[in-house]
C-alpha positions in Angstrom: -44.1 33.7 -22.7 -45.2 32.7 -26.3 -45.6 29.2 -27.3 -45.2 27.2 -30.6 -47.7 24.3 -31.1 -46.1 20.9 -32.1 -49.2 19.2 -32.6 -51.5 16.4 -30.9 -50.2 13.7 -28.7 -50.6 10.5 -30.0 -51.2 7.7 -27.6 -48.0 5.2 -27.0 -48.1 1.6 -26.5 -44.9 1.2 -24.7 -44.5 0.5 -21.0 -41.3 1.7 -19.7 -39.7 -0.1 -16.8 -40.5 1.4 -13.5 -38.4 1.0 -10.3 -39.4 1.4 -6.9 -36.5 3.4 -5.3 -35.8 7.0 -5.6 -32.7 7.9 -7.3 -30.8 10.5 -4.5 -29.9 13.8 -6.0 -27.5 14.1 -3.2 -25.0 11.6 -1.8 -25.4 8.2 -3.3 -26.9 5.3 -1.4 -26.9 1.6 -2.2 -28.4 0.8 -5.3 -31.7 -1.4 -4.9 -31.8 -3.8 -8.2 -35.9 -4.6 -7.9 -38.3 -3.4 -10.7 -41.7 -2.7 -9.3 -43.3 -3.0 -12.7 -44.0 -1.0 -15.8 -45.3 2.7 -16.3 -47.0 3.9 -19.2 -46.1 7.7 -19.7 -49.6 7.9 -21.0 -51.0 7.0 -17.9 -48.7 8.9 -15.6 -49.2 12.0 -17.6 -52.9 11.5 -18.3 -52.7 11.6 -22.0 -56.0 11.5 -23.4 -55.6 12.2 -27.2 -57.2 13.7 -29.0 -57.7 16.1 -26.1 -54.0 16.3 -25.7 -51.4 18.4 -27.6 -48.0 19.6 -27.5 -46.3 23.0 -27.6 -42.7 24.4 -27.0 -42.3 27.2 -24.8 -40.5 30.4 -25.8 -38.9 32.7 -23.1 -38.6 32.8 -19.5 -41.8 34.2 -18.2 -42.6 31.1 -16.7 -39.2 29.7 -14.7 -40.1 30.1 -11.2 -42.8 27.2 -11.9 -40.3 25.1 -13.6 -41.2 26.0 -17.3 -37.9 27.3 -19.4 -37.4 28.4 -22.5 -37.7 25.4 -25.0 -39.6 23.2 -22.8 -42.4 20.9 -24.1 -45.6 21.4 -22.7 -48.3 18.8 -22.6 -51.7 20.4 -22.8 -55.3 19.2 -21.9 -57.8 20.9 -23.7 -60.5 18.8 -22.5 -60.6 20.7 -19.1 -61.5 24.0 -17.9 -58.9 26.2 -16.4 -59.5 27.1 -12.8 -57.8 29.5 -10.8 -53.9 29.1 -10.3 -53.7 26.8 -13.1 -50.9 27.1 -15.9 -52.6 27.6 -19.3 -52.2 27.9 -22.8 -54.4 30.9 -24.0 -54.7 33.3 -26.9 -54.9 36.7 -26.0 -56.0 39.0 -28.9 -54.8 35.8 -31.1 -51.3 35.7 -29.5 -50.6 32.4 -28.2 -49.0 32.3 -24.7 -48.7 30.1 -21.5 -49.4 31.8 -18.2 -51.3 31.4 -14.8 -54.9 31.8 -14.9 -56.1 33.9 -12.2 -59.6 35.7 -11.0 -60.7 38.3 -8.9 -64.3 38.7 -9.1 -64.9 39.1 -12.6 -61.4 40.5 -13.6 -59.6 38.1 -15.2 -55.6 38.2 -14.6 -53.1 36.3 -16.6 -49.9 36.0 -14.5 -46.4 35.4 -15.2 -43.8 33.3 -12.8 -41.2 35.6 -13.2 -41.0 39.0 -11.5 -39.6 40.7 -14.2 -42.9 40.5 -16.3 -45.9 42.1 -14.5 -49.4 40.7 -14.3 -51.6 41.2 -17.3 -55.2 42.2 -16.4 -57.8 41.6 -19.1 -59.1 44.6 -20.6 -63.1 44.6 -21.7 -62.2 45.3 -25.5 -59.6 42.4 -25.5 -60.3 38.9 -26.6 -59.2 35.8 -24.7 -59.5 32.1 -25.3 -58.1 29.5 -23.0 -57.2 26.6 -25.3 -56.1 24.2 -22.4 -54.4 23.6 -19.1 -50.5 22.5 -18.7 -50.6 19.6 -16.0 -47.2 18.7 -17.2 -43.8 20.1 -19.1 -41.2 18.0 -20.3 -37.3 19.2 -20.5 -34.7 18.1 -22.4 -31.2 17.6 -20.6 -28.8 16.5 -22.8 -26.6 18.9 -25.5 -28.2 21.1 -27.9 
């Protein structure tokens, strides 16, 4: 799945109201009208600019981990990728988002869609991991 870089994430000074009850996605329940406090999205998503930047996903190879076409990816470039984490990487200078995996010395970039086979890194290929994707943001309105 290719990515399109949007730029660095700037810290926010806005704290949003946070309500302590969960919003039911099934049958409605009585509303609870008390606010627990405020919550900063910077704190929630551990945004530590300048180590954090944004990119937009392109394609459907990561849908089974909840990353869909046009989602915004929050990327932490201050962490080293561990096995099983979603990463932004450049494979032969082509940016992409994949699941980072390793079997011994063999690096594997996995998709999260069975239509796309795993990509085993060849010795002649160049791979740079640019960061780890801990969060994504999806727009649910009309385009």
